[in-house]
Steps between C-alpha positions, in 0.01 A plus 500: 500500500745300284420161373754300699362658810146402428598140425686474831185644692263244352734213569527617868114537532448140370754363731327670808147385388617148493587534871155632620267241666125549529349583844213276571150628599607859481144626469373297797777616718430861410127463580563331827755783597231763403248341727733497798584867446127590487415312820792660676379850393136410614618385847700813530205728410268315728739526792541874444133553478447304823758701679332818380159382624639408837680835528168687425286277722734470789421838656129432499532157648727650782262788555192292505356459867499156643160337469296543815482190716141362498398419849251225523169635623251249640156510348248701724305260702124577577465635854264286707189678596458571874271259669181646634462441874134379574360576831230305663142616525450683833312282750167581664661712756625762251278764648666503834824686376591710206529294185862558395560458128823442316721811522385580855197692419152425663149479392305795625166393373288294279160653415235502229206739507578608852520148653803308581785482744715797618824501701451652847846625579408566859454126551720370212201281375239504232142618574193464279360826335145551379222757479695741266497525121872546473786451729868623468750407764789739554854348428619602838333603836158400627264694271267356221307716265140392407222616277122480532250552217277680751771753551602632152791718483627381848773283619500330833825435705492222741771494763542155642656640816186688579247272336327817357413625151501857392347624182663797302410677179728366229338490153677298242569147388797241488610560855862420557707516819848672504785276576521622852137440571420865594319639200232359261516616139167533301433586138234735389349654204245789495384730215790401283754561767707220637583499878692296735423518870694414810347385832722486800438294835370812664216523237647805330423493138698696232415500127705616195380574151671383179457652164325207311588645160864560572529163674282293272394169638235242375433154609613392851585855628590442868751684698750275679783533747877489434716283709627787744154654537611843394327508169190353329480392126253518224533307173461708190324387182690525171261737295677429177425129492173325418301401807252220517243377755618132448836574649688726744582842368863562399694695756716791428675502847449550875454850652620552850344752749607618845308335780565819705360772282366320180724670260639305202867390563626287215410279206636158382409319174386182690270303272255372747321545830673434833282310747610690807793561727631156507533485114806726537824328605655626830774678311246671273691377182239260374124480488248231410201629289203368318571574135253510224525122455720346765655575841846634456815580682610861431809700553346783707768749400485460132164334442662204301317179523730228644278185471154360546387368837212286598322759720488869533363497856848433676678596817861548484644328799864596420661652184513163332210319651124526406203365691164446320224253454512272208237608232389145443432164674455524869664852503778415747700766642856514314822646569678556175819662366496789252531245215162369596634180634316353799736440804231420762126412495263524793148369467237689686255373752180384340294792659711751309540343156199673349549835673685826425828457710704793607858480624748735681829493687490309821 
């Protein structure tokens, strides 16, 4: 570049530099502008992220089922216990008619050691009985069975219509009438062989042997009737459990035998002893037995224990009502449900309170 040209260029630069004005607070303006740009970028990024989250979550929100509507359920209230109906004590004229108990059954007798009161169905009133060592009124009809220590191995049948007594050979113990009142069941044991005998109203006596080894029973081994009178039962001892003389022996179950020919028919693992035909419900589905410790209600099909009850000596009046004597106090007769709740209570006449009372359908 020539000298004159350089001189001219310097002169022009000086002239221009004299026209330039300083910009106030240039650094501060630059910082403020930078902060605004960064804030704008953050807002843009946050908005984009929020849109992405909504885009991902929206299908799940839309597909989620609506929350179930909670219906207000009232708190369960305790059910009131049924009120027990208390009947009055029978008056002094109770002997003049059958004593009807709650549920419609009647007292057929109240005896102890052969003495007491029996229902004479020919006159529908109670008569005194004495002079015999044991007395067992039939649940129906007009016949009563009696025993006399002077006639071992014999049973007397008294017919109230004829006012006569006939004695028949019938060895055994624990006599029990069939539900229809036509046969008397007896339990025997001779030379290691167990028997049950049946005495009918004509005096005919049949006896059937039972293998005591196969059908093993110890402690309270009495044959008893079923509800329909077609079979008799024998409780079997559980040979695999310990036995003690201080308590009842544990039961394996109940063996049934035909009342027609004595053959074994069936076995159910019922853990206790039925007291007799009335211990079975009318439909045959349940039975009350004396367990090793307590009386219990049992499913007669499976043998499962349903619940404890106050007494094992019961009479099923219907499929859901039981009749029994209270095991304590004045021992009133009670009509209870299958839960053991008392529905009706009937005091007995003073003359029967301390006696063994038998009942039967009216």
